C-alpha positions as CSV (number, residue, x, y, z in Angstrom):
1,M,85.3,111.8,95.7
2,G,86.5,115.5,96.7
3,L,87.2,116.5,93.3
4,P,86.9,119.8,92.3
5,T,83.8,120.6,89.9
6,T,85.9,121.5,86.9
7,F,87.4,117.8,87.2
8,R,87.4,116.7,84.0
9,F,88.5,113.0,82.9
10,Y,89.4,113.4,79.3
11,D,92.0,115.5,80.8
12,R,94.0,112.9,82.4
13,R,93.9,110.9,79.1
14,R,95.4,114.3,78.1
15,T,98.5,114.8,80.3
16,G,99.3,111.5,80.1
17,H,99.3,111.3,76.4
18,T,101.2,114.9,76.3
19,I,103.6,113.1,79.3
20,S,104.3,109.9,77.2
21,T,105.8,111.9,74.5
22,R,107.6,114.0,76.2
23,S,109.5,111.7,77.7
24,G,110.5,110.3,74.7
25,A,107.6,107.4,73.6
26,T,106.6,107.5,70.3
27,L,103.0,107.7,68.5
28,K,103.1,104.0,68.5
29,D,103.7,103.4,72.3
30,T,101.7,106.3,73.2
31,M,98.4,104.7,71.3
32,V,99.5,101.0,73.0
33,R,99.6,102.7,76.3
34,A,96.0,104.0,75.8
35,G,94.6,101.4,74.3
36,Q,94.0,103.3,71.0
37,S,94.0,102.6,67.2
38,S,93.7,105.3,65.5
39,Q,96.6,108.1,64.9
40,K,94.0,110.9,64.4
41,A,92.3,109.7,68.0
42,A,96.0,109.6,69.8
43,L,96.8,113.0,68.1
44,R,93.9,114.1,69.7
45,Y,94.8,114.3,72.9
46,Q,98.8,115.2,72.7
47,H,99.7,118.8,73.1
48,S,103.2,121.2,72.8
49,N,103.8,123.9,74.8
50,D,106.5,126.5,74.5
51,D,109.0,124.6,76.9
52,R,108.5,121.5,74.7
53,Q,109.6,123.5,71.5
54,R,112.0,124.6,73.3
55,E,113.7,121.1,73.6
56,V,112.9,120.4,70.2
57,A,114.7,123.4,69.1
58,D,117.2,122.2,70.9
59,G,117.3,119.0,70.2
60,I,117.8,119.9,66.5
61,D,120.7,122.2,67.3
62,A,122.4,119.7,69.3
63,Y,122.1,117.6,66.3
64,V,123.2,120.1,63.6
65,Q,125.9,121.0,65.8
66,A,127.4,117.1,66.3
67,R,127.2,116.7,62.3
68,R,129.2,120.2,61.8
69,A,131.5,119.3,64.0
70,R,132.1,115.9,62.1
71,T,132.2,117.3,58.7
72,D,134.4,120.2,60.2
73,G,137.1,118.6,61.2
74,N,138.7,120.9,63.5
75,R,137.3,124.1,62.3
76,A,135.0,126.1,65.1
77,A,130.9,125.5,63.8
78,P,129.7,129.0,63.6
79,P,127.1,129.8,66.1
80,S,123.5,128.2,65.2
81,G,120.9,130.4,64.3
82,T,118.9,129.6,67.5
83,Q,122.1,130.3,69.0
84,R,122.3,133.9,67.3
85,A,118.5,134.6,68.1
86,R,119.6,133.7,71.9
87,D,122.5,136.0,72.0
88,T,120.1,138.9,70.5
């Protein structure tokens, strides 16, 4: 087939699960796509990396900032812990 000797078919499943969840799919969505009936099996193939953790942190920060803006009215929200860490 012309595949490298290091190729493992299960790596494709791992990649598919990871891309699926990074695109916004829920665990259940991923389980249905992969034909899995157990969350344990689905979670085994999902992975996170530094880029994804940055996206999650940014999403949390955006959510908190939006909530602060709604409750603070016209007051400027102080920089978040994430933003302060980035500024150092």
